[in-house]
C-alpha positions as CSV (number, residue, x, y, z in Angstrom):
1,M,33.0,-73.2,15.2
2,T,31.6,-70.2,17.0
3,T,31.2,-67.1,14.8
4,D,33.4,-64.2,15.8
5,Q,31.7,-61.9,18.2
6,W,32.2,-58.9,16.1
7,V,30.3,-60.2,13.1
8,I,26.6,-59.5,13.9
9,P,27.2,-56.2,15.6
10,F,29.4,-54.9,12.8
11,Y,27.0,-55.7,10.0
12,Q,24.0,-54.5,11.9
13,K,25.6,-51.1,12.5
14,Q,26.9,-50.9,8.9
15,F,23.3,-51.6,7.6
16,K,21.9,-49.0,10.0
17,W,24.4,-46.2,9.1
18,L,24.4,-46.6,5.3
19,R,21.9,-44.8,3.1
20,D,19.6,-47.1,1.2
21,A,21.2,-46.7,-2.3
22,E,20.0,-49.9,-4.0
23,A,18.0,-48.0,-6.6
24,E,21.2,-46.1,-7.5
25,M,23.0,-49.4,-7.8
26,A,20.8,-50.8,-10.5
27,N,23.4,-50.5,-13.2
28,Y,26.1,-51.9,-11.0
29,L,23.9,-54.9,-10.1
30,Q,23.3,-55.7,-13.8
31,I,27.0,-55.5,-14.5
32,E,27.7,-57.8,-11.6
33,A,25.0,-60.3,-12.8
34,N,26.7,-60.2,-16.3
35,N,30.1,-60.8,-14.6
36,I,28.8,-63.8,-12.7
37,E,27.2,-65.4,-15.8
38,E,30.4,-64.8,-17.8
39,Q,32.7,-66.2,-15.0
40,I,30.6,-69.4,-14.7
41,G,30.8,-69.7,-18.5
42,I,28.0,-72.1,-19.0
43,E,24.2,-71.9,-18.5
44,F,23.2,-72.6,-14.9
45,N,19.7,-72.9,-13.3
46,S,20.2,-72.7,-9.6
47,M,22.5,-70.8,-7.2
48,L,23.2,-70.5,-3.5
49,D,24.6,-67.1,-2.4
50,I,25.9,-67.1,1.2
51,G,26.6,-63.9,3.1
52,A,23.9,-62.5,0.8
53,G,23.2,-59.4,2.9
54,I,19.9,-57.8,1.8
55,G,19.8,-60.0,-1.3
56,S,20.6,-57.4,-4.0
57,I,22.6,-59.8,-6.2
58,A,20.0,-62.6,-5.7
59,R,17.3,-60.3,-7.0
60,A,19.3,-59.3,-10.0
61,L,19.9,-63.0,-10.9
62,D,16.3,-64.0,-10.0
63,A,15.1,-61.5,-12.6
64,R,17.1,-63.5,-15.2
65,G,15.4,-66.7,-14.4
66,I,18.0,-68.2,-12.0
67,A,16.5,-70.1,-9.0
68,M,18.1,-68.2,-6.2
69,T,18.7,-69.4,-2.6
70,T,20.4,-67.2,0.0
71,L,21.9,-67.8,3.4
72,E,22.7,-64.8,5.7
73,L,23.7,-64.8,9.4
74,V,22.5,-61.3,10.4
75,P,18.8,-61.1,11.2
76,D,18.4,-57.4,10.3
77,L,19.7,-58.1,6.8
78,V,17.5,-61.2,6.3
79,E,14.5,-59.2,7.3
80,A,15.3,-56.5,4.8
81,A,15.9,-59.2,2.1
82,R,12.5,-60.7,2.8
83,R,10.8,-57.3,2.6
84,R,12.4,-56.5,-0.8
85,S,12.5,-59.9,-2.5
86,P,10.0,-61.8,-4.6
87,K,8.7,-65.1,-3.2
88,S,10.7,-66.9,-5.9
89,I,13.9,-66.4,-3.8
90,D,14.4,-68.9,-1.1
91,I,15.8,-66.9,1.9
92,H,17.5,-68.5,4.9
93,L,18.8,-67.1,8.2
94,G,21.6,-69.2,9.7
95,D,25.2,-69.9,10.4
96,F,27.4,-71.1,7.5
97,Y,29.0,-73.7,9.7
98,T,25.9,-75.4,11.0
99,Y,23.2,-74.8,8.4
100,T,22.2,-77.6,6.1
101,F,20.4,-77.8,2.7
102,P,18.3,-80.7,1.4
103,K,19.6,-80.2,-2.1
104,Q,22.7,-79.1,-4.1
105,F,23.1,-76.2,-6.5
106,D,24.7,-75.5,-9.9
107,V,26.6,-72.6,-8.4
108,V,27.6,-71.6,-4.8
109,S,28.9,-68.1,-4.2
110,Y,30.4,-66.0,-1.4
111,F,31.0,-62.4,-2.4
112,D,32.7,-59.7,-0.3
113,G,33.1,-61.4,3.0
114,F,35.3,-64.5,2.9
115,G,38.0,-64.4,5.6
116,I,36.0,-64.3,8.9
117,G,37.7,-66.4,11.6
118,T,40.8,-68.6,11.3
119,D,42.5,-70.4,8.4
120,E,40.9,-73.6,9.8
121,D,37.5,-71.9,9.7
122,Q,38.0,-70.9,6.1
123,L,39.0,-74.5,5.2
124,N,36.0,-75.9,6.9
125,L,33.7,-73.4,5.1
126,L,35.2,-74.4,1.8
127,K,34.4,-78.0,2.5
128,R,30.8,-77.1,3.4
129,M,30.5,-75.1,0.2
130,K,31.8,-78.0,-1.7
131,S,29.1,-80.2,-0.2
132,W,26.4,-77.7,-1.4
133,V,27.5,-77.7,-5.0
134,K,26.7,-80.3,-7.6
135,D,29.6,-82.5,-8.9
136,D,29.6,-80.6,-12.2
137,G,28.9,-77.2,-10.6
138,S,31.1,-74.3,-9.7
139,L,31.9,-72.0,-6.8
140,L,32.6,-68.3,-7.0
141,I,34.4,-66.7,-4.0
142,D,35.9,-63.2,-3.5
143,I,39.3,-63.2,-1.7
144,Y,40.9,-60.1,-0.2
145,H,44.4,-59.5,-1.6
146,P,47.0,-58.6,1.1
147,N,49.1,-56.3,-1.2
148,Y,46.3,-53.8,-1.5
149,W,45.4,-53.8,2.2
150,R,49.0,-53.6,3.3
151,T,50.4,-51.0,0.9
152,I,47.4,-49.0,-0.5
153,A,44.5,-49.0,2.0
154,A,46.2,-49.1,5.4
155,G,45.8,-45.7,7.2
156,Q,43.1,-44.4,4.8
157,K,40.0,-42.8,6.4
158,M,36.7,-41.9,4.8
159,K,33.2,-40.7,5.5
160,I,30.2,-42.7,4.2
161,D,26.7,-41.4,4.9
162,D,26.3,-41.3,8.8
163,A,29.5,-43.2,9.4
164,E,33.3,-42.8,9.3
165,R,35.8,-45.6,8.8
166,I,39.5,-46.2,8.8
167,Y,41.5,-49.1,7.4
168,S,44.5,-50.8,8.9
169,F,46.4,-54.0,8.3
170,D,47.4,-56.7,10.8
171,E,50.7,-57.9,9.4
172,E,51.2,-60.7,11.9
173,H,47.9,-62.4,11.0
174,C,47.6,-61.0,7.4
175,R,44.2,-59.4,8.0
176,M,42.5,-56.3,6.8
177,I,41.0,-54.2,9.7
178,D,38.0,-52.0,8.9
179,S,36.8,-49.9,11.8
180,W,33.5,-47.9,11.7
181,W,31.8,-45.4,14.0
182,H,28.8,-43.1,13.8
183,N,30.0,-39.6,13.1
184,E,28.1,-38.3,16.2
185,H,29.5,-41.1,18.4
186,P,33.2,-41.7,17.6
187,E,33.7,-43.5,20.8
188,E,31.5,-46.4,19.7
189,I,33.6,-48.3,17.2
190,V,32.8,-51.5,15.5
191,T,35.4,-53.4,13.5
192,Q,35.6,-56.2,11.0
193,S,38.7,-58.3,10.5
194,L,39.1,-60.4,7.4
195,R,42.0,-62.7,6.5
196,C,43.7,-61.8,3.2
197,Y,45.2,-64.5,0.9
198,T,47.6,-64.5,-2.0
199,V,46.6,-66.6,-4.9
200,D,49.1,-69.3,-3.9
201,E,47.7,-69.4,-0.4
202,A,44.2,-69.6,-1.6
203,S,45.0,-72.3,-4.1
204,S,46.7,-74.4,-1.4
205,M,43.8,-74.1,0.9
206,C,41.3,-75.0,-1.8
207,E,43.3,-78.0,-2.7
208,K,43.0,-79.2,0.9
209,A,39.3,-78.8,0.6
210,G,39.2,-80.9,-2.6
211,L,38.6,-77.9,-4.9
212,T,40.6,-76.6,-7.9
213,I,40.8,-73.0,-9.0
214,T,39.8,-72.9,-12.7
215,G,39.5,-69.1,-13.0
216,I,40.9,-65.9,-11.4
217,F,39.2,-62.5,-11.9
218,P,40.9,-59.4,-10.5
219,G,38.6,-56.9,-9.0
220,G,38.9,-53.1,-8.6
221,A,40.9,-50.7,-6.4
222,M,40.4,-47.4,-4.8
223,D,42.8,-44.6,-6.0
224,F,43.0,-42.7,-2.8
225,D,45.1,-39.9,-4.3
226,N,42.4,-38.9,-6.7
227,W,39.5,-40.4,-4.7
228,T,38.2,-42.5,-7.5
229,Y,37.4,-46.2,-7.8
230,K,38.9,-48.2,-10.7
231,E,36.6,-51.0,-11.7
232,T,39.5,-53.2,-12.8
233,A,43.0,-53.4,-11.4
234,P,46.1,-55.6,-11.8
235,L,45.9,-58.8,-9.7
236,S,48.8,-57.5,-7.5
237,G,47.0,-54.3,-6.8
238,C,43.3,-55.2,-6.6
239,L,41.2,-54.9,-3.5
240,S,40.0,-58.5,-4.0
241,Y,40.0,-61.1,-6.7
242,R,37.3,-63.6,-7.5
243,I,38.1,-67.3,-7.9
244,K,36.1,-69.9,-9.8
245,L,36.3,-73.4,-8.3
246,T,35.3,-76.8,-9.3
247,K,35.5,-80.1,-7.4
248,T,38.8,-81.8,-7.8
249,I,38.6,-85.0,-9.9
């Protein structure tokens, strides 16, 4: 599999244009670490987080004594993670479809990014994630919900720090489209495109990978009328939902 050409340029630009607000996110990161521990439901000692970005979640869990390993494709993000992280976090730069690990983990996660490439790519990634987790371990994956992107987000435009963005929805391929540009250079647009899945579609794909959904956790949603973010929303109206997976017996 060849990674889509948009991936590295998009996330490089996004990282460059956004203000460094990690210090302001401290409370959010602790809440997210709590959520992860609650969603796994049992004590775990090791975790691999792929698509880890600058490693914020990894640092929050490392501080709780979890042996964290991260895998990220974008060099700029990996460099930032290495500058900010303690030596206890094992940070890797590489492609999810070719990178290998010499050990397995209690938990393998992919937050806020699943859906790059084709359905076949997603299936292959699930199989690779399955190979990285222990037989009695769990996976946590965020899945974008098509209802939200089709009916709520499509057409919405916003400004964030030095950037502007607009959402759209590719109905034929069931993909959310997220286009960004620097506010001083609107002609230079970078776009991410992520496949959205209903719960039934996600469940069917996971079954093909030898995985079973054992938990579903709806995420939040943006209220564009009032310009506020709701931390929790109904499954049918959430931006994304998180699934917990175990190996099928």
